[in-house]
NUTI-317198 format. One record per residue (C-alpha): residue in one letter; z, x, y. Coordinates in steps of 0.5 Angstrom, whole numbers, plus 500, padded with zeros to 3 digits. Layout:
BEGIN
aZXY...
//
This chain:
BEGIN
m887130201s882134206s880132213t874134217a875135225p871130229s865134232p866135240a863131244p856134247a857137254p854132259v847133263v843130268v836129268g831130273i824127273d817130277v811126277a806130279t799129280a797132273a803131269v810129268r815134267v823132265v828137265c835136262v841140266d848141265a854141270a853149271g845148272r843151265v837147262a839144256a832141254q825140257a819136256r812134260a806129259a799130262l797124266p790122268a786126273p786122280v779119281r776122288g770118291p766117297g770116304g776120301t779116296s783118291e786114285q790114279d792109274a799107275g799104269a800111266w806113269w811110265p808111258a808119260t815119263a818115257g814120252a817126256l824123256r824121249r822129247a827132252t833127249g831129242e832136243l839135246p845136241g847129242g840126242g841123249r847120249e850126253v846124259v850121265a844120270v837121272a833121278v825121280s821125285a814125286t808126291s809124298g805118300t803116293l804108292v801102288p800095290a804090285d805083284s812079284a814082277g812089279t806090275p800094279l795090281g790096281p790103281a795108285l793110292m794118292y798122297d791125299d787118300r784118306r781110306a786108311a785113316d783108322l789104320n793110321s790111327l792104330a799105327q800112331k798108337a803102336g809106334s807112339t814112342r818111336w814117333k815121339d822120338l822122331g818128332l813125327t805124327v802119323g796123320p790120316t793120310a799117311a802112306l803107312g796106313r794105305l800100305a797096310w790097307c793094300v795087304r788087306a784089300y788084295g791079300a798078303s799072297a797077291v801083294r809082293h811089293v808096295l811101290h812109291t812112284p819113283d820105285l815103280l819108275g826105277r824098275h822100268l828104268t833099270g829093268g829090276p827092283v831099286p831101293t827106295d829113298w828115305s824121303h819117299a819112305l818117311k810117311t810109309g813107316y821108315d825111321p830115318r833117325a834109327g835107320g830102319w823100318a818101324d817093325e813093331v808098327f808093321d807087326a801090329l798092322g799085320v804087314p809082312a816084313a818082306l814087303l818092305p824094300e831096302v832104303a838108301a839116301p837120296g842121291t845114291a846110285a840105284g842101278s843103270v838104264c837098261r836097254a829096253a828103257a834106253a830104246e823107249t826114252g832116248l837115255p843112254e844104256g848104262c847111265s846112272v839111275r840115282l834116288g830122288m826125294t819127295d816133291g817138297c824136298a826136291g823143290q827146296l833143294a832147287t832154291g839152293a837152300v841145302s846147308p844148315g841154317q838156310f830156309v825157304g818160305v814157299l808161298g803158293t796156295t798155302y805157305v810152306l817153310k822148309g830148311v836145313a838143321r844140324e840136329l833133329p828138332l822135336d815138336p810135341s805139337g806135331a806142327v813141325y816134322s823133319h825129312r832127313h837130308p841126303d848128307g845126314w842133317w835134317l829138313p824141318g818144316g811145316a805147311s800152313s793152312t793159309g797162304g796164297e789162297a787168302l787171295a782166292a776171292t780176288d780177280p787175278a786181273d785186279l791184283p796189280r791195281l790192288d798191289a799198287a794201291a796197297a803200296d801207296r797206302g802203307p800198313a793196313s789199318c786192320v789185322a787179318y788172319p786170312l784163313r779160308r778153311d777150318g783148322e790150322r796145322f802150322p805154325f800151330v795145330s788147332g782144329a778150332a782155328r778160324g780166320f778173323l779180321l780185327g777192325s774195319p778196312a777203309d776200302d778194298a786196298d786196305r783189306h788186301r794189304a791186311d791179307l798180305e800182312g796176315v800171311a807174313f804174320v803167319e810166316r813170322l810166327a813159323l820162324e819163331r816156332l823154329s827158334a823155340l825148337g832150337v833151330a837157327v835160321t841164318g842169313p836171308l830167307y829164300a822166297a819161292g812160290g807164286g806169291s814171291r812174284s809180288d814185290l809188295w808182298n815180298r817187301i811186307r814179308a821182309t819188313v815183318l820178319d826184319r830180315p832180307l828175302r832172297v827171291a829164288r830163281r828156281a824152285e822146280t821139283a824137276f830141277g831139284a831132282a836134277l841136283l840129286a842126279a848130279t850128286g856123285t856124277l857131275h859133282a862130288d856131293l850135294t853141297t857142291a852141286a847146289a853151289t855150282m848149279t844154282p849160282d844165281p841166288g836170286h834178287e834180294v828184297l830188304p825190309v822197309p824201316a819206315e813201316r817196321a813199327a806199324l807192322d810190329a804193332s799189328y803183329g803183336r795184336f795178331r799174336e795176342e788174338l791167337a792166344a786169346r782164342g786158345w790157339l797158341
//
């Protein structure tokens, strides 16, 4: 008689979920960091109205997430049974009021909603000592004020929970309440330094303490996938649900920058610098603020008001020609601060800041080169700001975002910084969430997970020695002009 050998069990994988503004993205990753399957599902566009309101149908989150999970797990060799853990990351500060069963009472209030600016101003005053010790400023769009707004708008008897996006999805995945992570909770009034909520602030705002959930570190086990969620998603019943982090933090983890001294410069629409420090840096200006690392270190960083949008007026089809011409030209003959909006928030804070151009460019390639250099000058100033706060940045700077696809821009940045850039192979939020799902499941800790699952650190870009002196001189003019205008 012949016998057929049983098929080998499929390799275990973890799932990372990114709930962004426009879509849900799901990625399934094995222990070596190989993507086994992925899927996405669209979300309804936020509805933005007068007074800075910004809302989205929170009822759309779970159907979109379940659908994307079903498609992704359906592509896996084992049909999803190989999934051992899942984690969710989302936009920072998005939340929704809910009843005792966790059902939304209305639309989600998005991360950029400004309706509670007056309550956030009150929260800043009520917790001024705490925020100073934490190095945090409660801005107009902080989730803290929106939480208080929900209590006032819906009534304390109706609002039994105020849920961040992963909290709501965690309820669907596990069939019950889950803790929130200290990353999503930061802008809602959680103090990761003291390890508790800002009680004096919530007392001042009239928010019942019972509304505030349990908080745990990202990567912590929050429950298991329930039978109903397994049927909807293709995830195996009983697989671990782990806590995630906000989208920016998860994107940083995805690059592999998870250990003290490692930083990543994300050049997207704006420029964002994030990294890891052993101690909490305190910036009196509020330009730099810190999330807490899953292992207890700190994640200082900031977001500039300029970045890739410096090129917004340029036809994308013309960028290769301009890059080539600017590369042939060498350092620009003029100095630009390509700020296309009013006010700067990092590496300095000034509502009066405006873009400027020192000198007259010889042609469009010269001006293009000046804009690229100007963003690199902002990046250098950002690193100098961190240094002044006692934060060490060691080794190459990781580079991510759309701007890092420009070889010319990378060479300019490396030369202005006088340090190599390491262009990250991955920086997706969903992949970072997968690393957190792998923490304590596929790997012992986050450091091991990152080292194993991001083995390719990306290619390195070195400074151009021949251009260093000219760019140093232009940076000097740039910094002097900022100081002369009273912004530094």
